Backbone as a ProteinNet text record, in pm:
[ID]
protein_1_A
[PRIMARY]
MIRITNDAQFHDLVGRDKLTIVVFKTTWCGDCHYINPFMPDVVQQYEGKATFYEVDRDELPDLCIELNILGIPSFIAYKDGKEIARFVSKLRKTREEIEQFVNRTIEMAELL
[TERTIARY]
605.5	616.1	633.6	714.3	735.9	627.4	570.5	464.8	525.7	479.6	519.1	425.3	483.9	401.8	390.6	463.7	449.1	486.3	446.2	466.6	614.4	696.5	839.9	904.3	868.3	921.2	878.8	753	704.7	788.7	805.5	878.3	1024.5	1083.4	1221.4	1231.7	1142.5	1150.4	1120.3	1020.7	988.1	1086.1	1165.8	1262.4	1391.5	1404.4	1528.2	1534.4	1653.8	1674.6	1642.8	1575.1	1533.9	1381.8	1333	1188.4	1126.8	1029.3	957.7	809.4	745.3	601.4	534.3	438.6	366.3	224	181.8	46.8	-33.2	-138.8	-225.5	-343.2	-363.6	-463.7	-533.2	-627.7	-686.4	-713	-740.8	-768.6	-908.1	-1000.1	-1139.3	-1172.2	-1076.8	-1099.9	-1093.7	-1204	-1210	-1113.1	-1101.8	-1009.5	-864.2	-836.6	-701.4	-669.1	-766.3	-745.6	-727.9	-794.2	-783.1	-639.7	-568.1	-431.3	-327.3	-362.7	-266	-197.9	-269.5	-202.8	-93.1	-107.9	-7.4	92.4	69.5	162.8	304.2	323.6	462.5	539	471.8	536.7	569.1	479.4	503	623	627.6	739.4	870.7	871.8	993	1030.9	932.2	955.7	1029.7	1002.8	1062.3	1176.3	1225.4	1336.4	1455.4	1510.6	1622.5	1579.5	1451.8	1399.5	1306.4	1238.3	1145.4	1137.9	1117.9	1100	955.3	890.5	749.4	731.1	638.1	598.4	447.1	391.4	247	214.1	100.9	49	-95.9	-130.1	-269.6	-332.9	-426.1	-488.3	-551	-601.5	-664.8	-562.5	-438.7	-333.9	-269	-269.1	-207.2	-306.5	-418.5	-522.4	-477.7	-397.3	-354.1	-265.3	-176.2	-90.9	-176.5	-275.4	-360.2	-446.8	-487.5	-560.2	-466.8	-344.6	-244.5	-217.9	-217.3	-186.7	-310.7	-427.4	-553.9	-579.9	-559.3	-586	-732.7	-809.9	-953.2	-987.4	-951.5	-979	-867.4	-903.2	-802.8	-834.1	-735.3	-594.4	-552.2	-460.4	-400.4	-251.3	-195	-51.7	5.2	106.3	171.1	320.8	378.4	522	593.1	707.6	787.8	932.5	997.4	1142.4	1191.7	1296.3	1353	1248.1	1153.5	1053.2	938.2	939.2	832.5	744.8	614.6	522.5	539.7	559.9	574.6	458.8	381.6	267.5	174.8	49	-53.5	-147.5	-180.8	-275.1	-389.7	-500.8	-620.2	-738.5	-825.7	-950.1	-1052.8	-1178.1	-1282.8	-1301.5	-1237	-1248.7	-1139.5	-1165.3	-1065.8	-943.6	-826.6	-702.3	-652.8	-620.5	-567.8	-415.3	-357.2	-211.4	-153	-215.7	-167.1	-169.9	-275.2	-283.7	-176.1	-153.8	-50.1	87	113	241.3	258.7	152.7	160.8	194.9	132.6	163.1	310	357.8	497	592	564.2	649.7	655.4	541.3	538.3	618.4	605.1	677.3	827.4	868.5	1011.3	1065.1	991.8	1033.7	1040.4	940.3	938.1	1055.7	1080.5	1188.3	1324.2	1342.4	1470.3	1494.2	1385.9	1398.1	1425.7	1402.6	1421.2	1565
887.2	757	650.3	555.9	443.4	339.4	287.6	186.8	47.6	-25.6	-165.4	-249	-338.5	-410.7	-560.6	-613.6	-756.1	-783.7	-899	-935.6	-941.6	-998.1	-1011.3	-873.8	-781	-644.8	-581.1	-600.2	-547	-598.2	-729.9	-788.6	-745.5	-729.7	-681.2	-538.7	-451.5	-310.4	-287.5	-356.1	-334.9	-407.5	-497.1	-571.1	-496.3	-380.2	-303.1	-239.3	-196.2	-145.8	2.2	60.6	200.6	208.3	321.5	340.9	346.4	259.3	251.1	267.2	356.9	378.1	342.3	250.9	204.9	258.6	321.9	376.1	282.6	225.2	135.3	215.3	211.1	294	212.2	275.9	223	341.1	310.7	418.1	475.9	398.6	442.3	508.7	516.6	567.6	720.8	781.7	927.6	986.6	923.2	973.9	956.6	856.7	839.3	954.6	993	1105.9	1236.4	1246.8	1367	1390.5	1283.4	1300.1	1313.9	1276	1278.9	1414	1526.7	1654.2	1691.7	1655.7	1698.4	1590	1466.1	1360.3	1378	1427.7	1449.9	1545.7	1647.7	1740.7	1672.5	1587.3	1513.1	1420.9	1350.5	1259.6	1337.6	1450.7	1533.2	1587.9	1627	1682.2	1583.3	1454.5	1352.3	1275.4	1328.9	1263.4	1247.1	1128.3	1098.3	1045.8	1062.1	1012.9	893.9	890.6	781.2	767.1	643.9	616.1	572.8	632	606.2	524	429.1	349	342.6	305.9	287.3	151.1	97.9	-28.5	-4.6	-47.7	-46.6	-175.7	-160.7	-276.9	-372	-318.2	-402.8	-481.3	-432.5	-502.2	-614.3	-601.6	-702.2	-747.2	-806.9	-841.3	-944.2	-1043.4	-1145	-1084.6	-995.2	-926.4	-845	-776.3	-691.5	-774.8	-892.3	-982.3	-1027.9	-1066.7	-1109.8	-1001.3	-875	-762.6	-702.7	-758.9	-711.5	-564.5	-531.5	-396.2	-389.9	-320.1	-308.3	-166	-68.5	70.4	128.1	217.2	284.8	433.4	517	481.1	436.2	342	294.5	321.6	365.6	391	291	214.7	121	149	162.4	188.8	60.3	38	-82.3	-43.5	-127.5	-119.2	-261.3	-299.2	-434.6	-543.4	-517.2	-617.6	-628.9	-546	-552.8	-427.7	-449.9	-337	-267.6	-135.9	-61.6	33.7	66.2	156.1	146.1	178.7	173.3	291.3	359.1	470.3	436.3	399.9	363.1	426	486.7	537	547.4	549.6	561	705.3	797.5	938.6	979.1	1081.9	1134.8	1182.9	1149	1185.4	1320.1	1407.9	1537.8	1531.9	1631.9	1639.5	1643.6	1720.3	1732.7	1598.3	1520.9	1388.8	1294.3	1300.7	1216.5	1257	1386.4	1433.7	1393.2	1399	1354.4	1206.9	1126.2	983.6	961.1	1029.5	1012.6	1056.5	1167.3	1213.3	1110.4	1052.9	950.2	827	786.9	666.8	691.5	811.5	844.5	831.2	884.2	872.7	726.2	648	506.5	431.8	460	390.3	420	540.4	575.7	498.2	455.6	380	231.4	186.3	43.4	12.2
-1160.6	-1097.3	-1204.4	-1172.7	-1262.8	-1236.6	-1343.2	-1330.5	-1318.9	-1220.1	-1202.9	-1288.5	-1369.6	-1466.3	-1440.5	-1339.7	-1310.4	-1164.6	-1116.9	-976.5	-939.4	-1027.4	-998.1	-982.5	-1069.2	-1060.3	-928.1	-889.5	-762.9	-646.1	-638.2	-525.8	-524.3	-642.1	-650	-596.6	-638.7	-600.7	-452.9	-398.8	-256.7	-165	-219.3	-139.1	-112.2	-166.2	-149.2	-11	26.3	163.3	179.9	83.9	97.7	102.1	147.5	157.7	18.6	-2.3	-129.1	-101.8	-175.2	-160	-291.4	-282.3	-400.5	-393.4	-502.6	-512.8	-603.5	-549.5	-623.9	-676.8	-809.7	-875.9	-985.1	-1051	-1174.8	-1267.2	-1391.3	-1487.8	-1471.3	-1414.3	-1402.7	-1268.9	-1178.6	-1042.9	-1039.5	-1002.5	-995.3	-894.4	-778.2	-676.1	-718.9	-802.2	-856.7	-952.2	-1032.1	-1123.6	-1045.7	-932	-848.8	-802	-766.2	-714.2	-825.8	-948.8	-1058.9	-1079.6	-1075.7	-1103.4	-1003.2	-876	-778.1	-739.7	-779.3	-739.8	-795.2	-918.4	-963.2	-871.7	-820.6	-727.5	-595.1	-547.6	-423.1	-440.9	-552.1	-579.6	-581.3	-647.5	-655.2	-517.6	-438.9	-305.3	-215.2	-232.2	-146	-213.7	-324.7	-394.9	-300.6	-298.6	-209.7	-73.8	-40.6	87	68	-45.5	-76.7	-228.1	-272.2	-414.2	-434.3	-532.2	-558	-684.7	-678.2	-793.1	-794.5	-908.8	-916.2	-975.7	-931.3	-981	-1021.5	-1142.6	-1184.9	-1133.3	-1043.3	-979.1	-1080.6	-1190.2	-1291	-1373.8	-1380.8	-1456.1	-1374.5	-1242.1	-1155.6	-1047.7	-1087.4	-989.9	-886.2	-925.9	-829.8	-721.3	-760.6	-663.2	-567.2	-621.1	-536.5	-442.1	-485	-395.4	-283.9	-321.6	-223.5	-118.7	-163.4	-74.5	-8.8	-40.7	14.3	-20.8	-147.3	-196.2	-234.5	-155.3	-182.2	-225.8	-146.8	-180.7	-264	-353.5	-434.3	-439.2	-446.2	-442.6	-302.6	-300.1	-175.2	-181.5	-70.6	-60	40.2	-2.1	89.1	86.8	205.8	219.8	259	197.3	221.4	248.7	326.5	342.9	366.3	295	305.8	282.1	192.2	159	255.5	358.9	459.5	452.2	462.2	468.3	602.6	598.7	723.9	749.8	645.9	665.4	545.4	571.1	467.4	486.3	376.5	380.7	286.1	346.7	272.5	344.2	269.4	327.6	216.2	255.6	153.5	108.1	178.3	143.2	45.5	-31.5	-125.1	-47.1	-95.8	-28.1	-79.4	12.2	-25.4	-32.8	-93.8	-99.8	41.5	128.9	266.4	339.1	321.4	385	331.1	202	141.9	194.6	203.5	256.2	402.5	480.9	620.5	628.1	542.2	537.8	501.2	399.6	357.2	468	532.8	642.9	756.1	790.6	895.5	854.7	729.6	686.5	679.5	647.2	648.3	788.9	885.7	1026.9	1069	1030.1	1067.5	1003.2	875.6	803.7	864.7	915.7	978.5	1107.9	1172.9	1297.8	1274.6	1153	1121.7	1084.3
[MASK]
++++++++++++++++++++++++++++++++++++++++++++++++++++++++++++++++++++++++++++++++++++++++++++++++++++++++++++++++

């Protein structure tokens, strides 16, 4: 995943007309480290259907406040600059749950 490093880059990338999924993480988050080993495979699995980026919540705190990012990791799907889905829970996210979220957002994006 490509890391987004500033607010302008974020708004540019999520404003595109394709499905974009942004993963909000931090370096100190245990659940974020849990998903790290399998996320490259997930990203590759959905190549051509969704583009994935990551944001370190501690590096872009104002953006995360604006987006109401409280729990991490958080997954937010965008198309044409609009949020179409959000996957946030206080429980650890499994690969299967993440794949279900991505599959749902692909279906939703096709309807838009």
